[in-house]
All heavy atoms as an XYZ file, in Angstrom:
528
protein
N      12.638      9.312    -12.409
C      12.350      7.967    -11.938
C      12.663      7.839    -10.437
O      13.510      8.539     -9.909
C      13.245      7.057    -12.758
C      14.073      7.935    -13.643
C      13.671      9.360    -13.444
N      11.981      6.940     -9.803
C      12.152      6.702     -8.371
C      13.117      5.542     -8.173
O      12.944      4.467     -8.778
C      10.771      6.374     -7.740
C       9.874      7.598     -7.842
C      10.948      5.971     -6.279
C       8.472      7.340     -7.516
N      14.094      5.759     -7.322
C      15.087      4.705     -7.086
C      14.558      3.688     -6.063
O      13.617      3.964     -5.306
C      16.383      5.325     -6.534
O      16.197      5.795     -5.221
N      15.159      2.540     -6.043
C      14.811      1.500     -5.068
C      15.056      2.042     -3.651
O      14.239      1.823     -2.753
C      15.634      0.210     -5.320
C      15.449     -0.785     -4.182
C      15.254     -0.387     -6.655
N      16.125      2.769     -3.480
C      16.438      3.386     -2.185
C      15.290      4.296     -1.726
O      14.850      4.230     -0.561
C      17.766      4.138     -2.239
C      18.034      4.953     -1.026
N      18.494      4.403      0.147
C      17.877      6.257     -0.781
C      18.615      5.336      1.053
N      18.260      6.499      0.496
N      14.827      5.164     -2.633
C      13.732      6.075     -2.299
C      12.443      5.325     -1.960
O      11.726      5.682     -1.033
C      13.463      7.047     -3.445
C      14.601      8.074     -3.627
O      15.378      8.252     -2.689
O      14.659      8.644     -4.733
N      12.182      4.268     -2.721
C      10.957      3.484     -2.463
C      11.052      2.811     -1.093
O      10.088      2.844     -0.311
C      10.772      2.422     -3.549
C       9.547      1.518     -3.395
C       8.274      2.350     -3.356
C       9.488      0.529     -4.555
N      12.193      2.231     -0.779
C      12.357      1.606      0.539
C      12.193      2.611      1.661
O      11.575      2.342      2.679
C      13.708      0.899      0.634
C      13.763     -0.367     -0.165
C      15.115     -1.055     -0.004
N      15.127     -2.283     -0.780
C      16.190     -2.801     -1.301
N      17.373     -2.204     -1.155
N      16.123     -3.927     -1.996
N      12.760      3.794      1.477
C      12.666      4.859      2.465
C      11.185      5.239      2.676
O      10.721      5.336      3.816
C      13.477      6.060      2.028
C      13.402      7.209      2.960
C      14.151      7.422      4.088
C      12.513      8.326      2.856
N      13.766      8.598      4.687
C      12.760      9.159      3.958
C      11.516      8.690      1.937
C      12.068     10.367      4.157
C      10.837      9.866      2.142
C      11.117     10.681      3.239
N      10.485      5.419      1.588
C       9.082      5.827      1.630
C       8.231      4.730      2.301
O       7.333      5.037      3.087
C       8.555      6.156      0.242
N       8.495      3.473      1.979
C       7.752      2.380      2.592
C       7.957      2.315      4.102
O       7.040      1.969      4.828
C       8.134      1.040      1.953
C       7.530      0.798      0.572
C       8.214     -0.380     -0.118
C       6.032      0.558      0.673
N       9.145      2.662      4.562
C       9.367      2.708      6.010
C       8.580      3.818      6.702
O       8.338      3.774      7.894
C      10.860      2.845      6.343
C      11.625      1.576      6.090
C      13.032      1.653      6.694
N      13.863      2.704      6.093
C      14.692      2.537      5.057
N      14.816      1.349      4.500
N      15.390      3.538      4.600
N       8.181      4.823      5.945
C       7.475      5.961      6.531
C       5.980      5.813      6.547
O       5.319      6.593      7.222
C       7.881      7.239      5.748
C       9.366      7.532      5.944
C       9.802      8.858      5.411
N       8.976      9.962      5.801
C       9.078     10.679      6.895
N      10.018     10.386      7.780
N       8.289     11.706      7.122
N       5.433      4.827      5.829
C       3.989      4.569      5.937
C       3.749      3.524      7.005
O       4.669      2.853      7.473
C       3.376      4.133      4.554
C       3.541      5.236      3.522
C       3.950      2.832      4.066
N       2.490      3.369      7.394
C       2.158      2.435      8.501
C       2.431      0.986      8.118
O       2.480      0.632      6.932
C       0.706      2.595      8.883
O      -0.131      2.080      7.885
N       2.574      0.161      9.145
C       2.763     -1.274      8.916
C       1.573     -1.863      8.159
O       1.732     -2.720      7.297
C       2.954     -1.991     10.251
N       0.375     -1.393      8.453
C      -0.847     -1.860      7.748
C      -0.751     -1.498      6.283
O      -1.060     -2.336      5.418
C      -2.077     -1.271      8.398
C      -3.364     -1.732      7.731
C      -4.561     -1.175      8.512
N      -5.809     -1.719      8.000
C      -6.674     -1.013      7.260
N      -6.410      0.247      6.939
N      -7.790     -1.551      6.851
N      -0.346     -0.250      5.976
C      -0.230      0.129      4.569
C       0.824     -0.720      3.869
O       0.603     -1.175      2.729
C       0.169      1.608      4.472
C      -0.973      2.566      4.687
O      -2.124      2.106      4.869
O      -0.722      3.787      4.702
N       1.950     -0.945      4.541
C       3.005     -1.789      3.926
C       2.473     -3.179      3.636
O       2.768     -3.751      2.566
C       4.228     -1.879      4.838
C       5.107     -0.673      4.799
C       6.470     -0.918      5.463
N       6.356     -1.346      6.841
C       6.219     -0.516      7.876
N       6.161      0.765      7.684
N       6.177     -0.995      9.119
N       1.719     -3.744      4.578
C       1.179     -5.101      4.394
C       0.197     -5.140      3.209
O       0.218     -6.055      2.392
C       0.505     -5.596      5.668
C      -0.004     -7.010      5.593
C       1.071     -8.075      5.460
O       2.269     -7.753      5.542
O       0.701     -9.233      5.268
N      -0.681     -4.158      3.163
C      -1.623     -4.090      2.026
C      -0.869     -3.977      0.700
O      -1.172     -4.714     -0.243
C      -2.543     -2.871      2.178
C      -3.642     -2.992      3.226
C      -4.165     -1.595      3.589
C      -4.775     -3.875      2.722
N       0.076     -3.078      0.643
C       0.841     -2.857     -0.601
C       1.639     -4.090     -0.971
O       1.715     -4.490     -2.134
C       1.768     -1.669     -0.454
C       1.056     -0.292     -0.303
C       2.000      0.758      0.213
C       0.428      0.115     -1.618
N       2.248     -4.725      0.016
C       3.034     -5.961     -0.240
C       2.154     -7.059     -0.794
O       2.482     -7.677     -1.804
C       3.724     -6.449      1.035
C       4.601     -7.667      0.831
C       5.195     -8.153      2.159
N       4.199     -8.785      2.978
C       3.856    -10.095      2.872
N       4.415    -10.859      1.957
N       2.960    -10.608      3.696
N       1.023     -7.289     -0.156
C       0.137     -8.351     -0.612
C      -0.395     -8.100     -2.018
O      -0.471     -8.999     -2.822
C      -1.019     -8.537      0.384
C      -0.627     -9.173      1.668
C      -1.807     -9.341      2.598
N      -1.457    -10.125      3.760
C      -1.445    -11.467      3.801
N      -1.783    -12.164      2.748
N      -1.088    -12.084      4.915
N      -0.724     -6.869     -2.304
C      -1.302     -6.570     -3.624
C      -0.254     -6.535     -4.716
O      -0.371     -7.144     -5.778
C      -2.057     -5.238     -3.568
C      -2.685     -4.859     -4.900
C      -3.816     -5.817     -5.247
N      -4.333     -5.555     -6.566
C      -4.138     -6.368     -7.621
N      -3.458     -7.498     -7.480
N      -4.615     -6.044     -8.781
N       0.828     -5.791     -4.486
C       1.782     -5.524     -5.569
C       2.986     -6.414     -5.592
O       3.576     -6.626     -6.660
C       2.196     -4.032     -5.517
C       0.985     -3.133     -5.733
C       0.460     -2.407     -4.685
C       0.356     -3.073     -6.961
C      -0.670     -1.605     -4.868
C      -0.777     -2.307     -7.158
C      -1.266     -1.563     -6.100
O      -2.395     -0.782     -6.290
N       3.398     -6.990     -4.471
C       4.533     -7.910     -4.468
C       4.015     -9.337     -4.650
O       4.570    -10.098     -5.464
C       5.324     -7.798     -3.188
C       6.577     -8.659     -3.183
C       7.363     -8.509     -1.908
O       6.936     -7.851     -0.944
N       8.538     -9.111     -1.863
N       2.983     -9.706     -3.893
C       2.463    -11.081     -3.968
C       1.378    -11.255     -5.002
O       1.060    -12.380     -5.384
C       1.930    -11.494     -2.581
C       2.945    -11.441     -1.433
C       2.273    -11.843     -0.126
C       4.150    -12.303     -1.714
N       0.784    -10.166     -5.461
C      -0.229    -10.214     -6.507
C      -1.574    -10.773     -6.066
O      -2.360    -11.255     -6.847
N      -1.852    -10.656     -4.754
C      -3.114    -11.171     -4.256
C      -4.285    -10.282     -4.705
O      -4.129     -9.078     -4.878
C      -3.097    -11.236     -2.716
C      -2.149    -12.272     -2.185
C      -2.102    -12.330     -0.649
O      -2.694    -11.451      0.020
O      -1.449    -13.254     -0.132
N      -5.434    -10.934     -4.871
C      -6.656    -10.205     -5.218
C      -7.230     -9.566     -3.942
O      -6.900     -9.993     -2.817
C      -7.690    -11.156     -5.805
C      -7.202    -11.956     -6.980
C      -7.131    -11.088     -8.188
C      -6.827    -11.939     -9.416
N      -5.804    -11.385    -10.275
N      -8.130     -8.629     -4.108
C      -8.704     -7.933     -2.960
C      -9.363     -8.890     -1.986
O      -9.241     -8.734     -0.762
C      -9.684     -6.856     -3.414
C      -8.997     -5.704     -4.091
N      -9.665     -4.571     -4.453
C      -7.722     -5.512     -4.486
C      -8.821     -3.712     -5.031
N      -7.649     -4.286     -5.070
N     -10.101     -9.879     -2.482
C     -10.781    -10.805     -1.587
C      -9.775    -11.684     -0.822
O     -10.020    -12.047      0.317
C     -11.841    -11.657     -2.324
C     -11.239    -12.652     -3.248
N     -10.901    -12.363     -4.535
C     -10.954    -13.960     -3.063
C     -10.402    -13.451     -5.141
N     -10.430    -14.437     -4.267
N      -8.636    -11.982     -1.440
C      -7.610    -12.761     -0.733
C      -6.951    -11.925      0.370
O      -6.712    -12.440      1.478
C      -6.549    -13.229     -1.729
C      -7.066    -14.201     -2.777
C      -6.078    -14.466     -3.889
O      -5.429    -13.517     -4.374
O      -5.947    -15.641     -4.274
N      -6.673    -10.678      0.073
C      -6.097     -9.814      1.080
C      -7.089     -9.655      2.228
O      -6.714     -9.705      3.410
C      -5.761     -8.436      0.476
C      -4.690     -8.570     -0.616
C      -5.307     -7.452      1.552
C      -4.507     -7.333     -1.475
N      -8.340     -9.439      1.885
C      -9.384     -9.276      2.886
C      -9.483    -10.466      3.796
O      -9.586    -10.328      5.042
N      -9.452    -11.656      3.234
C      -9.543    -12.870      4.044
C      -8.366    -12.971      5.007
O      -8.529    -13.382      6.164
C      -9.584    -14.105      3.142
N      -7.192    -12.603      4.571
C      -5.993    -12.687      5.406
C      -5.972    -11.590      6.491
O      -5.414    -11.818      7.567
C      -4.740    -12.580      4.552
N      -6.573    -10.443      6.193
C      -6.450     -9.304      7.103
C      -7.765     -8.976      7.810
O      -7.842     -7.999      8.543
C      -5.959     -8.075      6.320
C      -4.545     -8.265      5.764
S      -3.902     -6.807      4.929
C      -3.653     -5.676      6.304
N      -8.802     -9.789      7.601
C     -10.073     -9.564      8.272
C     -10.849     -8.377      7.753
O     -11.509     -7.668      8.520
N     -10.783     -8.141      6.441
C     -11.441     -7.013      5.830
C     -12.308     -7.510      4.674
O     -12.021     -8.557      4.083
C     -10.431     -6.008      5.252
C      -9.425     -5.408      6.230
C      -8.318     -4.692      5.467
C     -10.134     -4.438      7.160
N     -13.329     -6.740      4.324
C     -14.075     -7.059      3.115
C     -13.257     -6.634      1.891
O     -12.340     -5.776      2.001
C     -15.425     -6.329      3.102
O     -15.220     -4.919      2.949
N     -13.578     -7.180      0.735
C     -12.890     -6.775     -0.495
C     -13.057     -5.289     -0.747
O     -12.156     -4.596     -1.216
C     -13.408     -7.585     -1.671
N     -14.257     -4.743     -0.436
C     -14.515     -3.322     -0.606
C     -13.627     -2.498      0.310
O     -13.055     -1.471     -0.100
C     -15.991     -3.035     -0.339
S     -16.474     -1.352     -0.672
N     -13.467     -2.937      1.563
C     -12.594     -2.215      2.494
C     -11.151     -2.298      2.052
O     -10.386     -1.316      2.192
C     -12.752     -2.806      3.901
N     -10.727     -3.396      1.489
C      -9.363     -3.540      0.971
C      -9.142     -2.539     -0.174
O      -8.120     -1.868     -0.228
C      -9.070     -4.983      0.502
C      -7.760     -5.025     -0.277
C      -9.037     -5.915      1.686
N     -10.103     -2.443     -1.063
C      -9.997     -1.512     -2.176
C      -9.796     -0.087     -1.682
O      -8.910      0.638     -2.157
C     -11.230     -1.614     -3.042
O     -11.156     -0.733     -4.127
N     -10.610      0.330     -0.736
C     -10.496      1.682     -0.193
C      -9.173      1.889      0.539
O      -8.517      2.916      0.383
C     -11.692      1.951      0.742
N      -8.788      0.901      1.348
C      -7.537      0.996      2.104
C      -6.333      1.045      1.178
O      -5.361      1.788      1.427
C      -7.423     -0.163      3.105
N      -6.338      0.261      0.109
C      -5.243      0.283     -0.854
C      -5.142      1.631     -1.554
O      -4.044      2.150     -1.761
C      -5.433     -0.826     -1.906
C      -4.824     -2.153     -1.562
C      -5.298     -3.238     -2.551
C      -3.311     -2.097     -1.534
N      -6.277      2.192     -1.890
C      -6.295      3.509     -2.516
C      -5.619      4.533     -1.600
O      -4.778      5.339     -2.046
C      -7.721      3.916     -2.849
O      -7.751      5.179     -3.430
N      -5.977      4.506     -0.346
C      -5.386      5.438      0.619
C      -3.893      5.159      0.832
O      -3.085      6.077      0.938
C      -6.133      5.387      1.944
C      -7.529      5.984      1.882
C      -8.203      6.084      3.242
N      -8.356      4.799      3.894
C      -9.434      4.033      3.812
N     -10.473      4.422      3.090
N      -9.507      2.887      4.439
N      -3.531      3.873      0.872
C      -2.122      3.490      1.073
C      -1.272      3.966     -0.097
O      -0.150      4.491      0.111
C      -1.994      1.985      1.253
N      -1.771      3.832     -1.308
C      -1.032      4.286     -2.496
C      -0.886      5.795     -2.436
O       0.186      6.345     -2.727
C      -1.735      3.816     -3.798
C      -1.175      4.556     -5.019
C      -1.586      2.321     -3.981
N      -1.955      6.485     -2.049
C      -1.900      7.944     -1.937
C      -0.863      8.391     -0.906
O      -0.060      9.310     -1.162
C      -3.292      8.491     -1.600
C      -3.390      9.995     -1.650
C      -4.815     10.518     -1.534
N      -5.492      9.993     -0.377
C      -6.622      9.244     -0.428
N      -7.143      8.933     -1.577
N      -7.196      8.821      0.657
N      -0.833      7.720      0.245
C       0.157      8.057      1.273
C       1.578      7.765      0.819
O       2.494      8.552      1.072
C      -0.174      7.334      2.575
C      -1.391      7.949      3.282
C      -1.593      7.356      4.668
N      -2.144      6.025      4.667
C      -3.457      5.763      4.792
N      -4.320      6.737      4.943
N      -3.871      4.515      4.773
N       1.759      6.617      0.143
C       3.095      6.282     -0.374
C       3.542      7.329     -1.412
O       4.690      7.787     -1.390
C       3.086      4.877     -0.970
C       4.425      4.392     -1.490
C       5.459      4.282     -0.387
C       4.244      3.032     -2.178
N       2.636      7.710     -2.287
C       2.942      8.710     -3.308
C       3.358     10.021     -2.620
O       4.319     10.676     -3.051
C       1.768      8.954     -4.225
C       2.058      9.945     -5.341
C       0.870     10.207     -6.253
N       0.406      8.995     -6.859
C      -0.845      8.529     -6.707
N      -1.725      9.178     -5.990
N      -1.195      7.418     -7.299
N       2.647     10.383     -1.595
C       2.996     11.593     -0.870
C       4.413     11.510     -0.284
O       5.177     12.475     -0.338
C       1.980     11.901      0.239
C       2.348     13.056      1.093
N       2.298     14.352      0.627
C       2.809     13.114      2.347
C       2.715     15.159      1.605
N       3.038     14.426      2.656
N       4.733     10.367      0.302
C       6.078     10.193      0.853
C       7.147     10.276     -0.206
O       8.249     10.791      0.014
C       6.183      8.877      1.624
C       5.393      8.819      2.872
C       5.804      9.857      3.917
O       6.954     10.324      3.913
O       4.947     10.235      4.728
N       6.831      9.782     -1.402
C       7.825      9.760     -2.489
C       7.987     11.135     -3.164
O       9.099     11.467     -3.576
C       7.425      8.743     -3.547
C       7.634      7.288     -3.167
C       6.891      6.374     -4.120
C       9.113      6.970     -3.159
N       6.910     11.865     -3.278
C       6.939     13.076     -4.070
C       6.584     14.352     -3.323
O       6.815     15.448     -3.825
C       5.958     12.967     -5.248
O       4.626     12.945     -4.736
C       6.218     11.733     -6.098
N       5.988     14.190     -2.129
C       5.513     15.364     -1.411
C       4.177     15.860     -1.935
O       3.610     16.805     -1.457
N       3.690     15.177     -2.979
C       2.435     15.560     -3.653
C       1.218     15.162     -2.808
O       1.105     14.045     -2.376
C       2.379     14.824     -5.008
C       1.106     14.983     -5.776
C       1.136     14.131     -7.015
O       2.197     14.022     -7.637
O       0.087     13.577     -7.338
N       0.344     16.107     -2.575
C      -0.925     15.827     -1.892
C      -1.959     15.554     -2.940
O      -2.147     16.365     -3.859
C      -1.348     17.025     -1.053
C      -0.435     17.319      0.109
C      -1.184     17.096      1.377
C      -0.269     17.517      2.526
N      -0.708     16.995      3.759
N      -2.630     14.403     -2.822
C      -3.640     14.067     -3.812
C      -4.958     13.835     -3.135
O      -5.065     13.555     -1.996
C      -3.277     12.805     -4.615
O      -3.053     11.731     -3.725
C      -2.056     13.078     -5.466
């Protein structure tokens, strides 16, 4: 299992944009179109950006390249 400490460390290592995307989606529970409206992106662009942000966060947490 991943500790809160490890998650915080990994979040500090990804970009501010990735953190904002992840926060809006997973902490605030916003939908893709809501995130897009707030960040000036289309819902499709949010979906792609979130996928990449999750992949980068996973890499920081596990070293796994996906």
